[in-house]
C-alpha positions in Angstrom: 0.0 0.0 0.0 1.3 3.5 -0.9 1.6 6.2 1.7 -0.3 9.3 0.5 1.7 12.4 -0.3 -0.9 14.8 1.0 -4.2 14.6 2.9 -5.9 13.7 6.2 -4.3 11.1 8.5 -6.8 9.6 11.0 -5.6 8.3 14.4 -8.0 6.1 16.3 -9.7 7.4 19.5 -10.3 4.3 21.6 -10.9 5.5 25.1 -14.2 4.1 26.5 -15.3 3.0 23.1 -16.4 -0.5 21.9 -14.7 -2.2 19.1 -17.8 -1.7 16.9 -17.8 2.0 17.6 -14.1 2.4 16.8 -14.5 0.5 13.5 -17.7 2.4 12.5 -15.9 5.7 13.3 -12.9 4.8 11.1 -15.2 3.8 8.2 -17.0 7.1 8.5 -13.7 9.0 8.6 -12.5 7.2 5.4 -15.9 8.0 3.7 -15.2 11.6 4.6 -11.8 11.6 3.0 -9.2 10.2 5.4 -6.3 8.7 3.4 -4.4 6.8 6.1 -5.4 5.3 9.5 -3.2 4.7 12.5 -4.4 2.3 15.2 -3.3 4.0 18.5 -4.6 2.4 21.7 -2.9 3.1 25.1 -5.1 0.6 27.0 -6.1 -2.1 24.6 -8.5 -4.9 25.7 -8.0 -7.1 22.6 -5.5 -5.3 20.3 -5.1 -8.2 17.9 -8.8 -8.5 17.2 -9.4 -4.8 16.8 -6.3 -4.3 14.7 -7.3 -7.2 12.5 -10.7 -5.7 11.9 -9.2 -2.3 11.1 -6.8 -4.0 8.6 -9.9 -5.5 6.8 -11.8 -2.2 6.7 -8.8 -0.2 5.5 -7.8 -2.8 2.9 -11.4 -2.8 1.5 -11.1 1.0 1.1 -7.5 1.0 -0.3 -6.3 3.0 2.8 -3.1 2.0 4.6 -3.4 0.9 8.2 -0.4 1.7 10.5 0.1 0.5 14.1 1.4 2.9 16.7 4.5 1.8 18.5 4.1 -2.0 18.1 6.0 -3.7 15.3 5.1 -7.2 16.5 1.4 -6.4 16.4 1.8 -5.0 12.9 3.5 -8.3 11.9 0.7 -10.4 13.5 -2.2 -8.6 11.8 -0.5 -7.9 8.5 -0.7 -4.1 8.8 0.8 -1.8 6.2 3.4 -0.4 8.6 4.1 1.3 11.9 4.5 4.7 13.5 7.4 4.7 16.0 9.2 7.1 18.4 12.8 8.0 17.8 14.8 5.1 19.4 18.2 4.2 18.0 18.0 1.5 15.4 14.2 1.4 15.5 13.7 2.1 11.8 16.1 -0.6 10.7 14.6 -3.1 13.1 11.0 -2.3 11.9 12.1 -2.5 8.3 13.7 -5.9 9.0 10.5 -7.3 10.6 8.0 -5.7 8.2 9.8 -5.8 4.9 11.0 -3.4 2.3 7.6 -2.1 1.3 6.3 -1.4 4.8 5.4 2.2 5.7 7.5 3.4 8.6 6.7 6.8 10.2 8.7 8.5 12.9 7.8 11.0 15.6 10.3 13.9 15.5 8.5 16.3 17.9 10.2 19.7 17.2 13.6 18.3 16.1 14.6 18.9 12.5 17.9 17.0 13.0 15.9 13.9 14.1 13.8 14.2 11.0 16.9 14.4 8.7 18.3 11.4 10.5 15.0 9.4 10.1 15.0 10.3 6.4 18.6 9.0 6.0 17.7 5.8 7.8 14.8 5.1 5.4 11.7 6.4 7.1 8.6 6.7 4.8 7.5 9.9 6.5 8.3 12.1 9.5 5.9 13.7 12.0 6.2 16.9 13.9 4.1 18.1 16.8 2.2 19.0 18.9 1.4 22.3 17.3 -1.6 23.3 19.4 -2.9 22.3 22.9 -4.1 18.6 22.7 -6.2 16.5 24.9 -4.7 13.3 23.4 -1.1 14.5 24.1 -1.5 17.1 26.9 2.1 16.8 28.1 3.8 16.7 24.6 6.3 19.5 24.1 5.1 22.1 21.6 6.4 22.3 18.1 6.9 25.5 16.0 5.7 26.5 12.6 9.3 27.5 11.8 10.3 23.8 12.2 7.8 23.0 9.5 9.1 25.8 7.2 12.7 24.5 7.5 11.6 20.9 7.1 9.8 21.8 3.9 13.1 22.8 2.3 15.2 20.0 3.7 13.0 16.9 3.9 12.0 15.0 0.7 9.6 12.5 2.3 6.1 13.5 3.4 5.8 15.7 6.5 3.0 15.0 9.0 1.8 17.6 11.5 0.0 16.5 14.7 -1.4 17.9 17.9 -4.6 19.9 18.5 -5.3 20.3 14.8 -8.8 21.6 13.9 -10.2 22.7 10.5 -9.9 26.3 11.8 -6.1 26.0 12.4 -4.9 23.3 10.0 -4.5 25.7 7.1 -1.6 27.5 8.7 0.3 24.1 9.1 -0.2 23.3 5.4 1.0 26.8 4.5 4.1 26.3 6.6 5.0 23.0 4.8 3.0 20.1 6.3 1.8 17.5 3.7 -0.6 15.6 6.0 -2.6 16.5 9.1 -2.9 13.8 11.7 -6.0 14.1 13.8 -7.6 12.3 16.8 -10.0 14.3 18.8 -11.0 16.8 16.1 -12.0 13.9 13.9 -13.6 11.4 16.3 -15.1 13.4 19.1 -18.1 14.3 16.9 -19.4 13.1 13.5 -16.3 11.7 11.9 -17.5 11.8 8.3 -18.5 15.5 8.4 -15.3 16.3 10.4 -13.2 14.5 7.8 -14.8 16.5 5.0 -14.0 19.7 6.8 -10.3 18.8 7.1 -10.2 17.5 3.5 -11.5 20.9 2.3 -8.2 22.4 3.6 -6.3 20.4 1.0 -8.5 21.6 -1.8 -8.4 25.3 -1.0 
């Protein structure tokens, strides 16, 4: 599965939700225009079952499904790749387990040097953030628009922005150099299909 060069990147919101609710929300987000889905679940009850169902849904819609921070789960369910933090050797290890075609994204927070290093090591995309206050990542260190601007000149792989992104503020991140907007709460707290369409409109304007 090919990682999109531009568009809406949906990250699951799983807290206090049933498996059916999570799957239905993801389907709605894809209908609204989400082009990639990441399964992120800090307190999973049955991660293998839920991730397997998400793989089916995403594959049926030709959308890549990535697993957050769990290479072995990605291997077990046949996901399209992983999103990982910046640990030494993590990219090479993930590539070895998942294969040459796997999508591997890396969190770079506000560190351009980390992103350049990830690119050199063969990451598929890099992610910066959080850019705005975020209920999903309240303690994450803030990232700056200037980091996106510099990354836009120096990074050749897709650049993902994350953290408190809403349709009202996402445009400034795209203008600064982000290629994809990764969203949790702004997408899944209310009607995901309508919310996804509102984000998708930013890419068309």
